[in-house]
N, C-alpha and C positions, 0 to 999 in steps of 0.2 A: 625395479618392480613397480608395476602400475597399481593404482588404488581403485577400489570400488567407490564410485562417487556417492553411493547411497549412505556410506558410513560417515555420518555427520560428526562423529567424534574422532575421525582420523585427522592427522596433521597434514593431510594431503588435500589438494584442491585442483581446480581446473584453471587453465590459463585463459583469461578472458580474451586475449588478443587472437589466439587461434582456435578458441573454443574446444580445446582437446584436453584430455587428462594430462596431468603432469607427473613427474617422478617425485619420490619422497623428498620433502622439502625441509623438514625439521629433524634435528638430530636427537632430540630428547622427547620421544612421544609422551605427551602429557594426557592422561586419561582422568577426566574429572567426573566423579560419580554423583555429584550433587551440585549445589552452588557453593558459595563461600562457606555455607554452614555444613558442608560435607567434606570429608577428607580428600585432599588433593595428593595423588600419588605421583611422584616424579621419579622416573628411572634415570639415574645418573651414572656416569662413568666412575667406577670405583678407582680409588687411588691410595697410595701409601705416602706417608710424609716425605720420604726421601726418594721417591720415584716420580718420574714424569712420563706416564704411559700414554701414548697416543695411538689409537687404533689405526692400523694401516689398511684395513679392509672394510671400514664402515665410516659413516659420517658422524662426527662428534663436535662438541663445542670448540674443541681445540683446532679443528680443521675448517669449521664453518664460520659464518659471520665475519668474513674477511673483505668482501667486496659487494658492490651494489647488486649484482646478480643473485647473491645469496639472500639478501633481504627481499628482493623481488620474489624469489621462490617461496620464501616464508610468507610473504604477504598474500600470495595467491590463495592460500587456505581460507583467508577471511572472506573471500568472495562466495564461498560455499553457502553461507547463510543468507544471501540476498533472497528476498521473497520470490517464490514462484507464483504463477498465475493461480490465485486462490479463490476463496469464497468469503472474504472478509465482510462484504456488504450484507451477507445473510445474517449478520449480527444486528442489522438495523431494520428499516421499514420499507426499503425500496426494492428489495429482492427477497424471494421466498422459495424454499424448497420443502422444508419440514420445520415444525416448531423448533425455535432455537433458544436454548436455555439462557444464553447471554442476553438476548433482546426481549425475552418475555418474563424475566424475573424469576426463573426457576433454577438458575445455576446453583450448584453446590460446591463448596470448597473442595478442590481435588487434593489427593495425597501428594501427587507429583505433577509436574507440568513441564513437558519437553521444551516449551518456549523459554521458560525461566532457566532451566538447566543449560540448554544449548547457548543461550545468549551469554551466560557467564563463561562457558567454555571458550567462546570466541573472544570475549573480553580478556581472558587470561592469555590467549595467544597474542592479542594485540599488545598487551602489557609487556610481554616478553620481547617482541620486536622493538618496541619503544625503548626498553631498557638497554638492549644490545646496541642500539644506535645512539645512545646518549653521548653527547660530546663530539660526535663525528662532524667534521667539516666537509665531508664528501657530499656533493650535491645529489648524487644518485641515491646514496644511503638515506639522506634526509628526505628525499621524495618518498621512499617506501615506508619510512617511519611516519611520514605524513599520512600515507594511506592507512597505516595502522591506527593513527589518531582518528581519522575519519571513521573507521570501523568501530573503534571503541565507542565513539559518540553514537554511531548508528545502532549498536546493540543496547546501549543504555537508553536510547530513545525508544526502542521497542519495549523496554521494561517500563519506562516512565509513562508511556501512553496508556497502559492498562492497569498498572499497580500504583502509580504515583511515585513518591520518593523511595529509593532502594539503597541497600548497602553499596557504597562507592569504593571500589578496589582499583587502585591505579598502579599496583606493582604485582609481580609474581609472588604468590604466597608459598611458604613452606608449611609442612604439617604442624609445626609448633609456633607459627606466627600468630600473635595476639589478634592481628587484623582478620584472622579467619572468622572471628565472631563480631565483625563490625556491625554496629546497629544501623538501622535505616537512617539515611540522610533525609532531609526534607525534600519536597518536590522542587522547591526553589534551588537548593544546593545541587540537586540532580540536573535540573535544567541548565544551571550555570556551568557545571562541568562539561555538559554536552556542547554548549555554545563556545566555551573556551577551547575545547579540543578542535572544534570545527574552524574556529578563527586561526588557530595555530597551524592546522593542517593546510588551510587555504594558502598560507604564505609560502609553502614549499611544494605545492602541487602545480602542474602545468595547466595552461589554458587548454580548452578543447581544441582550439585551432592550432595548437603547437604539438599535438599528439602525432607521433609517427603512425603510419597506417597499421603497423603490427600491434600498436598499443590501444587502438580504438576499443573502448569498453572498459578501460581502466579508470580509476577515480581521478577526477580533475578538480581544478579550483571551482568551477561552476557547480559541480556536485556537492562540494563542501558548503558553498554559499547557499545553494538551493535547499539542502537539508537544514541548514541553520535558519533559513527563512521559514521553513515548515514548522520546525520546533518552536521558534519564537512566536509565530502566529498562534500555535496551539496553546502555549503557556500564557501568552498575553491575553487571549480571549478567555481562557480558563480563569485567570485571576480577575479579569475585568468583571465577569458576570457572577463573581463571588465576592466582589467588593474589595479586592486587595489592591493596595496602592502600587504594587510592583508591576502592574499591567503595562504601564507606559513604557518602561525600559524594554520590555519584550516586544511591544508593538514597534518601537523605534528600531529594534534589531531586525524585525521582520521587514520593515521598509528598507533599511539600509542594505540588507543582504539580497533582497529581491531586486533592488535598484542596481546593485553591482552586477548581478547576472544579466539584467536587461541592457546595461550600458556596455557590457563586454563585447557585444555584437557577435558573440560566438553561436547564438541560438536563434531560431525563428520557428514559427508555426509551420507545420507540414502542409503544403498546398500542391504536392506533386500529382494528385489524382483528381484535380479539378473540384467540381461541386461535391464529389464523394470523398474528399480528402479526409474528413473526420472518420469515416468508416474504415478506409484503407490504412490509416495510421496504425491501427491496432492489429493488422495482420502483416503479411510479408512485405508489402510495399513500404511500410513505415519504418522498417528496421534501419538503424543507423542514420536516420534523417536528422536534420538540424534541430528538430524538436526534442530529440532524445538527450537528456542530461545524464541519466543513469538508467541502465537497462539490466534486467536479468536476461542473459543471452542464451539462445538455444541454437542448435545446428543438427540437421538430419544426420543420423548415424553416430552422433556423439551424445546428445542429450535432447530429448523432445519433451512435449508437454501435451496435456489433454485439453480439448475444447471444454469450457466450463459449463456446458449445458448437456446433460446426459439424455439419452433417448427416453429414459423413464421419468424425465421431468425433475430429477433430483438436484440439478445444478442451479445456476443463476436464472431466476424467473422474475422478470420485472413485475412490479405490483401496480395496483390502481393509483397509489400515491405518486409513484414515479411517472406514470403516464400522464397524470393530471398536472404535473409540474411544468411540462413543456408549454411554452407560450404559443399563441397563434402566430401566424406568419408576419403580423404587423407589430408584434412585440407586446401584445396584451395578454394577461392571464385569461384562461378560458371562462372564468366566471365574471369577467369585466363587461360592463355595458359596451356595446359596439364591437364585441369580438366576432371574428369570422369563423369561430369554431363550429363544426358541423354536427356536434352531438354524437350520440352512441347508437342510433337506430339501426345502422347497417354494420356489416362485418368490417368495413373500411372507413366509415365516416369519421371516427375520432382521430384518424391519422391524417386527414385532409386539412390543408391550410395551417399546418403546424410548423414549428421550428424543425428544419430538416434533420437535426440530430435525433429526433424521435424515431424517424424511419431508418436511420443509420444505426440505431441501437436496438430497436425492436422490429421484428418482421411484420410487414403488412399481411394480414391473412390472405391467402391465395397467391402470394408471390411465388414465382418459380425460382428456386435457389439450388445451388450445389450444396447439399447437406453433408456434413461429416458422416462417414461410413456408408454413404449411398453412392459413392463413386462419381462418375462424370455425369450421371443422369440428373437433370434438373427435376426436382420434386415439388409439386404444389404443396404449400404449407397448410394442409387441412388435417384435422384429426383423421386418422391414424396413418397418414401417408406423408411424412412420418408422424409418429405419435405427437400430438400436441400436448403442451404442459397443462394438465388438468388442475394444477394447483391454483394458478391465477388466470390461465387462459392466454398468457403472453409467451412468446418465444424470443430468446435473445438472438440478435443479429451481430452485435458487437462481438469481436473475436472469432466470428465464423469464417474460417479460411476458405478460399476458393482454389486451393492447391489440389488438383485432381488426384495426384499420387497419394497425398496425405488423406484425403477424403475417401479414398478407396481402400484404406488400410483398416484392419480390424484391431490394430494395436492401440492400447491406451496406456495412461500412466507414464512411468519412466521409460517405457518402450515405445511410446508414441512417436510418430514422426512429424507432428505439427512442430514447426521450427521457428515460428515468429517469436520475437522477443517480448518480454513483459516490460513495459515502461514504468519504472519505479519513480523517477522524477522527470517530468517533462515540462517544456517551456510554458505551456498553457497554465499549469499550476502556479508557476512563478508569477505570471500576470495576475492571476486571481488572488494570490497572497498579497501582492502590492495593492490591489484595489481594496481588499477587505481591511488590511492593516491601516491603510490611509483613512478609510472611513471610520474605523473603530477608534483610532487615535483622536480624530478631530470631530467626530459625530457629523461629518459631512465629507463630500468628495467633489472635487471640481470636474467640470466636463473635460478639461485637459488631461487630468489623471485617468478618467474613464477612457479617453481616446488612446492613452498609452497602454491600457490594460484590457478591460472587458470588451471594448469595441473592436479591438484587433481579433479577438476570439469570435465575436459575432460576425465580423466581416468574412471570415473563412467560410461560413455556412450561409451567407447572404441574408442574415438577420439585421433589422434596423438597429441603429445605435441606441444605447441607453444614455439619456441625458437628464439633467435635473429638471428641465422644462417638461419633458415627457412624463416624468414621475409625478410632478405637481399637477399637470393638466389632467391626468387620468386617475388621480387619487391613490397613487401607489406609495409604497414605502421603500426608500432607497436600500435600507439594510436588507429587507426581504428580497429585493431584486438581485442584490449582490450575492446573497446566499443561494437564491434560485439558480443563478448563473453558474455558481460553483458546483452545485449538485448535478445540474444537467451536463455540464462539460466533463466532470469527473465521474459520471455515473458508472457504477459497478467497477470502480478501480480501487475500492477499499478505503474510502474516506468518510463515508456517511456516519458510521458508528462514532468515530472520533469527533466529527463535527457536531453531532447532536449533544454529545457530552460536554464539549468545550463551550458550546453556546448555552448550556444548562437548559436545554429544551427537551432532553430525553424523557424527563418525567411527564411531559405532555404528549410527545410524539409516539414513544414506544408502546405505551399501553393501548393504543388504538388498534382496532381490528385490522388484520391484513386482508385486503380486498383485491379482487380481480376484475374481469370483464363484466359488462352489464349483460345480464341474461334476460330478465323480465323486460318485455317491451322492446326487444331488439331481435335481429335475425338470429342471434345465437340461441334463442329459445327454440329454433326449428332444426338445429343441427345436433346430432349425437356427438358426445355424450351429454351435452348441456340441456337437452330436452328431457333427460331422465329425472325422475323425482329426487334422486340422490343429489342432483345439482340444483334443480328448481326450488328445492326446499332450503338450500343453503345461501339465501340471498338476504340483503338488508331491505329496509323499507323502500329504497329506491331501485331495487332490482339488481344490485351489484353482488357478485359472487363473494362470499366470505370464506377465505382460506384458513384463517385462524382467528379465534375470538378469546375473550377472557385473559388477555395478556396483562402482565403486571410489571411495574418498575418502581422499586422502593428508593426514593431519592436519598434516604438516609444511608444507604449502603451500595446501591447498584451503579453509582458513577465510577467506582473502582472495582476491579475483580480481586478475588481472594488470593493471598499468597499460598503456595503449596503447604499443606499442613505438616508434612514431614520436615520441611525446612524449619518451620516454627518450632516443632517438637525437638529437633536436633539441638537448636540453641538452648531450649529449656532443660534438656537432660544434661547440659554442660554448664548450667547455672547462668546462662545468658538469655537475653531477650531479643527476639526478632518480632517486632510488633506486627500483629495482623491488622488488616484494614478494618475500619469501623463496621460493625454489624455482622462480621464474619466470625 
């Protein structure tokens, strides 16, 4: 019997290697209706003391868990929770659709949260696989147990990044297990478990270069080390900018894990589309390239995705802040003396003489493009043909497919036939982690380390190298430039919200107004709808469109999100405590 992929609580998943649905993979369907604080109902095979009943027409524990292929089938389910192409950066300040309660300080504690619930469902499934594989010397079984450890770490990481420390469950619980009401562990304990799982997983996972063709897309040693580098950088900088002495051990882990990925020679930046390689990496041409360490995979006719910019402007819309972060073509900020930045007077001037990633991320006004849902016809990017984003005035180019078949389809969501993959961990991020962790550990970085990392990324798009001499000569700050490079390279890939919080700059950045194109004093003031008083009245003192103002961020509570209140209440009604985050 095949499974509906949409059912995230199913014990069924899709096979990453052939991107198809798979058959039922676990014998005891476990339906978890809450997290640890909610009853876990397990359907088990009934038995009597003196009988050994084995079902002859269904899969049970007595007939499963015998060989590597059984564990592979069980591990497939864990891939279901890999992130799809989403809108995480809308929680920050570089993308905007509508006011976001997470980034403007108006978030209320929810009763329930699917992210919390689903992460623990996957953690329970991972625990089950790890338990069943315990003590096995079979290399194949150990490999899929390692996949389960990777995913346990992955789902705990998703919890850590927004909630901080959480209850740590490393075994399958029964309904009367005292661990059902485990208290929250500290964020250090949570981070340490994640890194321990990833280290152990890496030991039994194959290198990317050793994967059989049919297994491309499965978890590898590089994926485990890459995720460990990400988590360690996050925690190391979180602790550093809050004065905790444990920062150094995490920065060391970030350096060692990123170095291991770099020295494996299994990965490289994608350059297969020449000067436009950065843009094409994020659509069909970049699928399964050497830059891909872990992808959420899609395939036409099996599972598709939606372009993250809707025609009504409700998707990813770059902001003024994002546009201004791009350097000029000589590597100078646009506010620096000597910059060749052309200003904002015309429709296209701010895009001229800039880092090429700007025009591979945002569309130059007037550009002829094959737009999603407009078929093979190239459409000039002017308001209303197609509708321009009236929120900030910018339109996303990153993720815009050129697939004529997909672009001529009216299907969206799960039925969409956009089939390019989402890159969850890519090699450029590893290089950026190495550079930032090296700098934050030592408060400096050598030109040699810059050449190993950031300058490889810059070379792909023809930007000049970042050097200590250049920073000094132009009165720049190395930390600022490393952070700028990260934000530009990983733009609209879901990192900005986490970065602002771990750097402890969210309290400065997020309360700022969200702004868009310059209207007053530019050609935009002559073009509808921006010449309408509705828009000409919504500008700041310098003439820039204000998309949202009066934003708030309370540093006493908004660095972490609230736990679901039903989870907290469930503990309380049973005489236990699940501590809520401060201020909530």
